[in-house]
MIFIVO-142813 format. One record per residue (C-alpha): x, y, z; residue in three letters. Coordinates in steps of 0.001 Angstrom, whole numbers, padded with zeros to 6 digits, always signed. Layout:
<atoms>
XYZALA;...
</atoms>
This chain:
<atoms>
+179570+171166+196528UNK;+182197+170867+199475UNK;+179679+170198+201937UNK;+177697+167514+199954UNK;+180563+165777+199467UNK;+181262+165637+203098UNK;+177191+165466+204399UNK;+176803+162904+202024UNK;+179522+160029+203749UNK;+178371+160838+206998UNK;+174759+160593+206280UNK;+175626+156811+204442UNK;+177807+155986+207448UNK;+175101+156875+209946UNK;+172362+154686+207810UNK;+174955+151797+207929UNK;+175065+151943+211908UNK;+171840+152288+212344UNK;+171166+148842+210203UNK;+173865+147113+211837UNK;+172536+148090+215618UNK;+169013+147018+214528UNK;+170711+143578+213368UNK;+172790+142930+216529UNK;+169807+143325+218583UNK;+167866+140702+217290UNK;+167716+137146+218768UNK;+169112+134743+216449UNK;+166672+131981+218191UNK;+163297+133982+217125UNK;+164175+133945+213373UNK;+160982+133899+211396UNK;+160108+130511+209517UNK;+158123+130014+206590UNK;+156913+126770+207817UNK;+155275+128624+211125UNK;+151697+128337+210742UNK;+152062+125631+207944UNK;+151258+122203+207435UNK;+154531+120484+208766UNK;+156174+118525+205813UNK;+155181+114633+205567UNK;+157767+112036+206724UNK;+158106+108387+206773UNK;+161173+107539+208989UNK;+162790+104449+210753UNK;+162592+104083+214436UNK;+165665+104449+216441UNK;+164841+101708+219366UNK;+162675+099727+216332UNK;+164379+099724+213280UNK;+162076+097467+211866UNK;+159138+100112+212405UNK;+158252+103206+211049UNK;+156437+106447+212018UNK;+154798+108725+209663UNK;+153424+112538+210248UNK;+149880+111060+209632UNK;+150798+109039+212919UNK;+151108+112055+214983UNK;+147599+113540+213784UNK;+145332+114939+216817UNK;+148351+115002+219024UNK;+150264+118073+220079UNK;+153767+117452+220183UNK;+157290+118845+219685UNK;+159991+117449+217173UNK;+163230+118204+218368UNK;+166019+117963+215789UNK;+169434+116767+217516UNK;+172611+114773+217178UNK;+175009+113307+218937UNK;+177951+115435+217639UNK;+175925+118757+218616UNK;+177383+120215+221578UNK;+174647+122592+221993UNK;+172191+119774+222581UNK;+174057+118881+225648UNK;+172977+122409+226896UNK;+169211+122081+226175UNK;+169118+118386+227455UNK;+168084+119046+230640UNK;+164913+121391+229812UNK;+163771+118348+227782UNK;+164426+115678+230635UNK;+162684+118114+232990UNK;+159640+118472+230341UNK;+159769+114502+229799UNK;+159371+114180+233408UNK;+156141+116186+233991UNK;+154543+114124+230462UNK;+152975+117210+229264UNK;+153838+116471+225413UNK;+154739+113923+223651UNK;+158819+114612+222464UNK;+159942+113458+219386UNK;+163661+112920+218870UNK;+164801+113576+214995UNK;+168035+112221+214868UNK;+170004+114461+212159UNK;+172804+112892+209911UNK;+173984+110794+212466UNK;+174334+106795+213237UNK;+171813+104804+215223UNK;+175141+103449+217330UNK;+175816+106923+217931UNK;+172482+108032+218713UNK;+171652+105467+221055UNK;+174994+105711+222869UNK;+174487+109313+223574UNK;+171093+108680+224724UNK;+172208+105806+226861UNK;+174991+108015+228570UNK;+172845+111352+228855UNK;+169273+109877+229449UNK;+166203+109709+226782UNK;+163594+112633+227468UNK;+162077+111362+223836UNK;+158858+109222+223894UNK;+160399+108464+220578UNK;+163642+108686+218173UNK;+163401+109008+214812UNK;+166653+108986+212088UNK;+167175+111015+209843UNK;+170431+109651+208451UNK;+170971+111854+205212UNK;+169151+114622+206693UNK;+166019+115090+204099UNK;+163711+115240+206387UNK;+165536+117834+208402UNK;+166166+119825+204772UNK;+162417+119689+204821UNK;+161782+121557+207559UNK;+164265+124160+207100UNK;+166753+123052+209445UNK;+170350+124710+209268UNK;+171755+123990+212411UNK;+171104+121857+215566UNK;+169368+121857+217685UNK;+165606+123364+216503UNK;+162549+122521+218191UNK;+159116+122642+216156UNK;+155672+122767+217736UNK;+153141+121203+216148UNK;+149338+121252+216718UNK;+146596+118498+216552UNK;+146110+119234+212942UNK;+150214+118802+211990UNK;+150691+122801+211812UNK;+153703+124051+212951UNK;+152741+126548+215654UNK;+156444+127713+216855UNK;+159782+126938+216183UNK;+162474+127363+218565UNK;+166607+128141+216874UNK;+169204+126459+219601UNK;+168857+125050+222319UNK;+165337+124446+224156UNK;+164142+126854+226613UNK;+162065+127234+229808UNK;+160967+130655+228034UNK;+159808+128683+224844UNK;+158137+125961+226900UNK;+156336+128733+229481UNK;+155188+130803+226129UNK;+154270+128875+223537UNK;+154116+125239+224597UNK;+151849+125346+227964UNK;+149478+128104+226400UNK;+148824+125597+223206UNK;+148408+122530+225961UNK;+146013+124982+228051UNK;+148494+124951+230846UNK;+148995+128663+231506UNK;
</atoms>
């Protein structure tokens, strides 16, 4: 009986250690998204550069494109910005910026100061579109195919690995 009381806590502790080790070894940028493999949520949003114009998901049909959720107040967005600028210079894919919970003035100023990698920028001032896409932090990027299906999601700053492993193969470039 005494040995059972000694062994049981050791087994429980060992089990917890295994779960902790497994959890710590996961890459948080590869968290699964329930939207991958499903149609992208519909939206109709105002363009940052032309406030009298709107863009909807239907306008992007037939194109492979990236939806990059960013904000002027996002420090991690600075980290990914050179990668987006490089991708933009290559003109391989349209990059649509979703300015999340920001003002037009702040977003315009940020892009003016840091460079604009986006084909166009949409304003999501109330965050509803971001919520529909399951965004829980910026930056996040969605790779959307020509049928409007979300093919992949990058949580955190865009990386060259994501471009090489997800974007280029979909474009037939790798």
